[in-house]
KOLLUM-885278 format. One line per 5 residues: number of its first residue (from 0); their letters; for each residue x, y, z of C-alpha. Coordinates in pm, 1 decimal. Layout:
<atoms>
NUM> A> X Y Z  ...;
</atoms>
This chain:
<atoms>
0> XXXXX> -1349.7 846.7 -1748.8  -1403.0 471.0 -1742.3  -1057.3 412.5 -1601.1  -1114.6 666.7 -1326.2  -1441.6 498.6 -1232.4;
5> XXXXX> -1264.5 156.1 -1229.1  -984.9 286.7 -1008.3  -1231.6 458.9 -769.2  -1439.7 127.0 -733.3  -1120.1 -77.8 -679.6;
10> XXXXX> -989.5 173.1 -414.4  -1332.4 168.1 -243.1  -1321.8 -212.6 -228.8  -967.6 -220.8 -89.7  -1045.2 41.0 180.4;
15> XXXXX> -1366.4 -134.6 274.3  -1173.2 -462.3 312.2  -913.5 -298.0 528.2  -1164.8 -122.6 750.8  -1368.1 -439.7 796.5;
20> XXXXX> -1073.0 -614.7 955.5  -894.1 -711.5 644.3  -967.6 -1040.4 483.5  -695.9 -953.3 232.5  -340.9 -1053.4 331.7;
25> XXXXX> -84.9 -762.4 327.0  93.8 -925.1 22.9  -242.3 -933.5 -167.7  -315.1 -575.9 -71.1  10.2 -434.9 -210.8;
30> XXXXX> -21.0 -628.4 -526.1  -374.5 -507.2 -583.1  -282.1 -150.0 -523.9  16.3 -171.8 -759.6  -192.2 -320.7 -1034.7;
35> XXXXX> -492.5 -98.9 -987.8  -299.9 224.0 -1006.2  -9.9 102.3 -1229.9  244.1 199.9 -970.3  618.1 119.3 -976.8;
40> XXXXX> 618.6 -12.3 -628.5  404.4 -40.2 -315.5  514.4 -144.5 36.4  354.1 -202.8 371.1  608.8 -105.6 622.1;
45> XXXXX> 631.4 -105.2 998.4  845.8 125.7 1209.5  1124.7 -58.6 1396.3  1410.7 51.8 1617.8  1653.7 60.7 1329.7;
50> XXXXX> 1427.0 225.3 1069.8  1145.4 41.0 884.2  1069.9 -328.5 834.7  900.3 -436.7 506.5  595.2 -653.8 585.9;
55> XXXXX> 489.6 -687.8 221.9  605.6 -540.0 -114.3  512.8 -542.4 -478.3  671.2 -402.8 -801.3  1017.9 -353.3 -924.0;
60> XXXXX> 1102.8 -64.3 -693.1  893.9 -77.1 -369.1  990.8 192.9 -121.6  1196.7 87.9 177.5  1103.9 389.8 386.5;
65> XXXXX> 810.9 632.2 390.7  1045.5 905.1 300.2  1143.6 731.0 -22.6  784.8 736.2 -158.3  598.8 1024.9 -322.2;
70> XXXXX> 295.0 920.3 -113.3  288.4 738.7 221.0  57.7 719.0 522.4  176.7 643.3 882.7  -103.3 574.3 1132.6;
75> XXXXX> -34.5 590.3 1504.5  23.7 214.6 1515.8  359.0 245.8 1326.8  246.4 69.5 1014.5  281.8 247.7 691.2;
80> XXXX> 165.0 213.8 329.2  412.4 366.2 80.6  326.6 411.9 -286.2  584.9 494.5 -557.8;
</atoms>
């Protein structure tokens, strides 16, 4: 229960930072997400003509495409957060 509460608080801080204009650099964000949720890899991607371009990544196996990740989100602006 304590770990769940800690993860929830960490996620809330990360989301609040992102919504407030993001004082956290993309590299810091992916590292914080990977550590908080003990993930194998996290990547911030951007759609490009030839697929996806990695803007920041953390972990041993960060996803290179949204399709490679069990969870990803793709807002209308073409940026993506992929979690593995």
